[in-house]
C-alpha positions in Angstrom: 53.0 -24.7 -38.8 51.2 -21.9 -37.1 48.7 -23.0 -34.6 44.8 -21.7 -36.0 42.2 -20.1 -33.2 39.9 -22.0 -31.7 37.6 -19.3 -32.2 35.0 -19.7 -34.7 33.9 -16.7 -36.7 29.6 -17.8 -35.4 31.2 -17.1 -32.1 32.9 -14.4 -32.2 30.3 -11.5 -31.9 28.5 -13.7 -28.9 29.5 -11.8 -25.7 28.2 -8.5 -27.8 25.1 -10.7 -28.0 25.2 -11.1 -24.0 25.4 -7.1 -23.5 23.0 -6.4 -25.7 20.5 -8.2 -23.6 21.2 -6.2 -21.0 19.9 -3.0 -22.1 16.3 -3.6 -21.8 17.2 -5.1 -18.3 18.6 -2.1 -17.2 15.9 0.1 -19.0 13.2 -2.2 -16.9 15.1 -0.8 -13.9 15.3 2.8 -14.6 11.5 2.2 -15.5 11.0 0.8 -12.2 12.8 4.2 -10.8 10.7 6.3 -12.6 7.1 5.0 -11.8 8.3 4.4 -7.6 9.4 8.3 -8.1 6.0 9.6 -9.2 4.3 7.6 -6.4 6.5 10.6 -4.4 4.7 13.4 -3.9 5.2 16.9 -3.2 2.7 18.1 -1.5 0.4 17.4 -4.3 -2.5 14.7 -4.6 -1.9 12.1 -7.6 -3.3 9.1 -7.9 -0.1 7.4 -9.3 0.8 8.2 -5.6 -1.6 5.0 -4.2 -2.6 2.8 -7.6 0.1 0.7 -7.5 0.4 -0.4 -3.8 0.0 -3.8 -2.9 -2.8 -4.9 -1.1 -3.4 -8.2 0.1 -6.7 -9.3 -0.2 -7.7 -12.9 0.1 -4.6 -14.6 0.6 -3.3 -12.7 -2.9 -2.1 -9.8 -4.0 -3.1 -7.0 -6.1 -2.6 -3.6 -7.4 -4.4 -0.9 -5.6 -6.0 0.2 -8.8 -7.6 -3.2 -9.8 -9.2 -2.9 -6.4 -10.9 0.1 -6.5 -11.6 3.6 -8.4 -9.1 6.5 -7.6 -9.7 10.0 -7.7 -8.3 13.0 -6.6 -11.2 15.3 -5.9 -8.9 18.3 -4.1 -5.6 19.2 -5.1 -4.1 17.7 -1.3 -6.9 14.7 -0.9 -6.9 11.4 -3.4 -10.5 9.2 -2.3 -10.2 6.1 -2.8 -13.1 3.6 -3.7 -13.5 0.1 -3.2 -15.3 -2.0 -5.7 -16.4 -4.1 -2.9 -16.4 -2.6 1.0 -14.3 -5.6 2.2 -11.2 -4.5 0.3 -11.7 -1.2 2.1 -9.8 -2.6 5.7 -7.0 -3.9 3.5 -6.3 -1.4 1.0 -6.7 1.3 4.1 -3.9 -1.2 5.7 -1.8 -1.0 2.6 -1.8 2.8 2.1 -0.4 2.8 6.4 2.4 0.3 5.7 3.8 2.2 2.5 6.8 4.3 3.3 4.9 7.8 2.1 3.6 8.4 5.2 0.3 8.8 4.6 -3.0 8.6 7.2 -5.7 7.0 5.4 -9.3 7.9 6.8 -12.5 5.1 6.2 -15.4 7.1 5.7 -18.6 5.0 4.8 -17.4 3.0 1.5 -14.8 5.2 0.7 -11.4 6.1 1.9 -9.8 9.6 2.0 -6.2 10.2 2.2 -5.0 14.2 2.9 -2.0 14.9 1.2 0.2 16.1 4.3 2.5 19.4 4.4 5.6 19.1 3.4 7.6 20.0 6.7 10.8 19.1 6.7 10.8 15.8 8.7 8.4 15.1 6.1 11.0 16.3 3.3 14.0 14.1 4.9 11.6 11.3 5.4 11.2 11.3 1.1 14.8 11.8 0.8 15.5 8.7 2.5 12.8 6.5 0.3 14.2 8.1 -3.3 17.5 7.2 -1.6 17.0 3.4 -1.0 14.4 3.5 -5.1 17.8 4.7 -6.0 19.8 1.9 -4.7 17.2 -0.7 -5.8 17.5 0.4 -9.1 21.0 -0.1 -9.0 21.3 -3.7 -7.1 18.9 -4.6 -10.0 21.2 -3.4 -12.6 24.7 -4.7 -11.2 22.8 -8.3 -10.7 21.9 -7.8 -14.5 25.6 -7.7 -14.9 26.8 -10.0 -12.7 24.7 -12.2 -14.6 26.2 -11.1 -18.0 30.1 -11.2 -16.6 28.7 -15.3 -15.5 27.9 -15.8 -19.1 30.7 -13.9 -20.3 33.8 -15.8 -18.5 32.0 -19.9 -18.9 32.4 -18.4 -22.8 35.8 -17.9 -22.0 36.2 -20.9 -20.1 34.9 -23.0 -22.9 37.1 -21.5 -25.4 34.2 -20.0 -27.5 35.7 -16.4 -27.0 39.5 -15.0 -26.7 40.6 -13.7 -23.2 40.8 -10.1 -24.6 37.0 -10.1 -25.6 36.0 -11.2 -22.5 38.2 -7.7 -20.9 36.7 -5.9 -23.4 33.2 -7.2 -22.5 34.2 -6.1 -18.3 35.1 -2.5 -20.0 32.0 -1.9 -21.9 29.8 -3.8 -18.7 31.5 -1.1 -16.6 30.9 1.5 -18.9 27.2 0.5 -18.9 27.1 0.5 -15.4 28.3 3.8 -15.2 26.6 4.9 -17.3 23.0 4.3 -16.3 24.4 4.7 -13.2 24.5 8.7 -13.8 20.5 8.3 -14.8 19.6 7.1 -11.6 21.3 10.0 -10.2 20.0 12.7 -12.2 16.6 11.0 -12.2 16.8 11.3 -8.2 18.3 14.2 -7.8 15.7 15.6 -9.6 13.3 14.8 -7.5 15.0 15.1 -4.7 15.6 19.3 -5.5 11.2 19.2 -6.5 10.8 17.6 -2.8 13.0 20.5 -1.3 11.4 23.8 -3.2 
């Protein structure tokens, strides 16, 4: 008498469902990368450079754009006008402590941020920031992949998927990491090329 497979059809595709759920997680990591790279300027002022900086104010954390109006009156200057003067100092501190190499100057009720020239030293600093941001995105993807792999291994141990499905899943996970890794590389390379021109 031949043994029946212990796998139910209802569970057969379950590992694929786990992998499908990874796509939005990977997309989120790519969107994070795009947002962070947009903040890295190439000698021109842009509100996106500072608007998402986290400001610690009254023992809470806020994105700068929630605490101030941000304008770009000149190609090489950003003006930050806090809604309340008590935000001035924390905003200035957040800009100074960012990895962007900016020097904010408080003038009355506003903070002026001059965009520095792209010296070779400054370009190297920006390239390091780009590489770190790329690595942050890759780590987020690897964590999501590792969580999915753990779930798939649990399904296989519980007899809900076959061993060969587990290995198919492993290959699919690796392919996703490789494909998205290329996108991370391309985004970072584009930005590095921008700052080197």
